[in-house]
C-alpha positions as MATLAB code, in Angstrom:
seq = 'XXXXXXXXXXXXXXXXXXXXXXXXXXXXXXXXXXXXXXXXXXXXXXXXXXXXXXXXXXXXXXXXXXXXXXXXXXXXXXXXXXXXXXXXXXXXXXXXXXXXXXXXXXXXXXXXXXXXXXXXXXXXXXXXXXXXXXXXXXXXXXXXXXXXXXXXXXXXXXXXXXXXXXXXXXXXXXXXXXX';
ca = [
      -9.705   -4.152   22.476;
      -6.724   -5.682   24.188;
      -3.233   -4.732   25.304;
      -0.155   -6.437   23.886;
       3.441   -6.289   25.086;
       5.955   -6.111   22.196;
       9.406   -6.032   23.746;
       9.508   -2.905   25.863;
       6.503   -1.402   24.053;
       2.908   -1.829   25.128;
       0.244   -1.527   22.410;
      -3.522   -1.174   22.226;
      -4.844   -3.634   19.668;
      -8.293   -2.879   18.283;
     -10.387   -5.492   16.512;
     -13.183   -3.572   14.772;
     -16.021   -5.765   13.534;
     -16.348   -5.540    9.747;
     -20.137   -5.855    9.836;
     -20.384   -2.991   12.327;
     -18.037   -0.896   10.168;
     -20.305   -1.560    7.152;
     -23.319   -0.419    9.182;
     -21.532    2.759   10.309;
     -20.497    3.575    6.731;
     -24.048    2.912    5.505;
     -25.643    5.033    8.271;
     -23.329    7.927    7.329;
     -24.681    7.779    3.760;
     -21.807    5.995    2.026;
     -21.107    2.712    0.358;
     -17.751    1.195    1.047;
     -15.404   -1.669    0.370;
     -13.635   -2.890    3.502;
     -10.199   -4.488    3.402;
      -8.518   -5.900    6.499;
      -4.747   -5.468    6.437;
      -1.916   -6.266    8.870;
      -2.195   -3.225   11.164;
      -5.264   -1.458    9.848;
      -8.680   -1.775    8.309;
      -9.142    0.237    5.104;
     -12.488    1.416    3.806;
     -12.851    2.920    0.344;
     -15.928    5.134    0.732;
     -18.119    6.896   -1.792;
     -21.441    8.654   -1.171;
     -24.489    6.541   -2.016;
     -26.114    9.650   -3.514;
     -23.341   11.785   -5.030;
     -24.144   15.486   -5.156;
     -20.708   17.013   -5.473;
     -17.193   16.393   -4.218;
     -16.387   15.338   -0.694;
     -15.558   18.368    1.467;
     -11.856   17.716    2.000;
     -10.447   21.189    1.382;
      -7.144   23.074    1.411;
      -7.014   24.865    4.773;
      -4.352   27.312    3.571;
      -6.617   28.781    0.887;
      -8.138   32.066    2.197;
     -11.329   31.296    0.255;
     -11.922   28.360    2.622;
     -11.770   30.392    5.856;
     -15.491   29.890    6.566;
     -15.160   26.126    6.343;
     -11.961   26.067    8.380;
     -13.644   27.769   11.336;
     -16.315   25.019   11.499;
     -13.988   22.025   11.190;
     -13.883   19.255   13.722;
     -11.266   17.186   11.829;
      -7.878   18.203   10.412;
      -5.713   16.047    8.133;
      -1.919   16.241    7.814;
      -1.522   16.209    4.025;
       1.929   14.612    4.085;
       1.021   11.514    6.107;
      -2.761   11.499    5.679;
      -3.236   11.195    9.448;
      -6.456   12.689   10.794;
      -4.953   14.573   13.729;
      -5.528   13.128   17.206;
      -7.364   10.072   15.848;
      -6.431    6.556   14.678;
      -7.746    7.447   11.180;
      -5.609    7.902    8.042;
      -6.949    9.099    4.665;
      -5.696    8.767    1.088;
      -6.973    9.903   -2.283;
      -8.446    7.381   -4.720;
      -7.453    7.578   -8.369;
      -9.760    7.752  -11.370;
      -8.050    7.569  -14.738;
      -5.184   10.067  -14.697;
      -6.507   12.191  -11.819;
      -8.034   11.910   -8.386;
     -11.593   10.760   -7.839;
     -13.444   13.571   -6.042;
     -16.257   11.195   -5.057;
     -14.149    8.537   -3.290;
     -11.721    8.510   -0.381;
      -9.795    5.732    1.347;
     -10.123    5.874    5.127;
      -7.972    3.535    7.219;
      -8.388    2.738   10.901;
      -5.115    1.889   12.661;
      -5.609   -1.221   14.760;
      -2.299   -1.046   16.671;
      -1.606    2.097   18.691;
       0.710    3.002   21.580;
      -0.825    2.185   24.977;
      -0.649    5.863   25.923;
      -2.711    6.971   22.911;
      -5.474    9.344   23.987;
      -8.137   11.167   22.061;
      -8.853   14.861   22.655;
     -10.147   15.380   26.172;
      -7.936   12.499   27.396;
     -10.654   10.043   26.419;
      -9.606    6.404   26.149;
      -9.887    4.359   22.993;
     -12.183    1.417   22.256;
     -13.884   -0.052   19.197;
     -17.138    1.767   20.085;
     -15.306    5.096   20.213;
     -13.720    4.335   16.819;
     -17.150    3.584   15.301;
     -18.517    6.910   16.574;
     -15.421    8.789   15.383;
     -15.620    7.187   11.928;
     -19.304    8.130   11.636;
     -18.564   11.740   12.671;
     -15.659   11.960   10.219;
     -17.731   10.639    7.306;
     -20.577   12.978    8.217;
     -18.147   15.939    8.285;
     -16.967   15.069    4.762;
     -20.494   15.804    3.513;
     -21.609   18.607    5.834;
     -19.081   20.845    7.634;
     -15.892   19.841    5.809;
     -12.499   18.449    6.775;
      -9.413   20.704    6.655;
      -6.324   19.500    4.807;
      -3.188   21.024    6.372;
      -0.113   21.091    4.146;
       0.693   21.243    0.473;
       1.964   17.800   -0.494;
       0.698   14.255   -0.290;
      -3.090   14.034    0.052;
      -4.849   16.380   -2.379;
      -7.987   18.420   -1.637;
     -11.247   17.229   -3.181;
     -12.970   20.626   -3.165;
     -12.309   24.306   -2.559;
     -10.459   27.095   -4.282;
      -6.972   26.040   -5.305;
      -6.413   22.792   -7.109;
      -2.993   21.214   -7.012;
      -2.099   19.179  -10.045;
      -0.777   15.655   -9.862;
       2.674   15.173  -11.351;
       2.670   13.163  -14.568;
       4.052    9.647  -14.098;
       7.735    9.618  -15.009;
       7.942   13.420  -15.261;
      10.923   15.125  -13.690;
      10.991   18.645  -12.346;
      12.989   20.998  -14.505;
      15.577   23.099  -12.722;
      16.234   25.280  -15.739;
      14.754   28.747  -15.821;
      13.538   30.598  -18.864;
      15.801   33.353  -20.151;
      14.165   36.724  -20.585;
      14.916   39.124  -23.414;
      15.699   42.747  -22.675;
];
């Protein structure tokens, strides 16, 4: 971890070790493909022993109230940001729908210098490794709440939102009713 001055902005720059990330993903019970990008490291994870969908669920569905009360992680469905963390999630596609056994998790490697985790804890690579492990573990045990109705789609739970067909436009016309 290091600090960088970019004009008037000061940034925390993380440099997570790819081998350590692989070990963390493996210890959490997943296999993953790691890709290093400009300002993040992306990991496409899937359980080594699939036994159902990952527990990323729609928090607004009343049927998921029991899961919601146990959650440690909450995801903004529009941006994919795991709230109060440097993690971002995205769905993986499988054919014409989403793959309920895979998820793309990205770790932001450039953050504002004032970025703090809950409890005003500072950020380091070791903290990111622990947070990533806890997040992956929650996807298989207690669940992760998805807050919002657009963007990232839930992988389990009651309501299922459908993906729009490629090239399909929303119709603004309404059906006429006969009296």
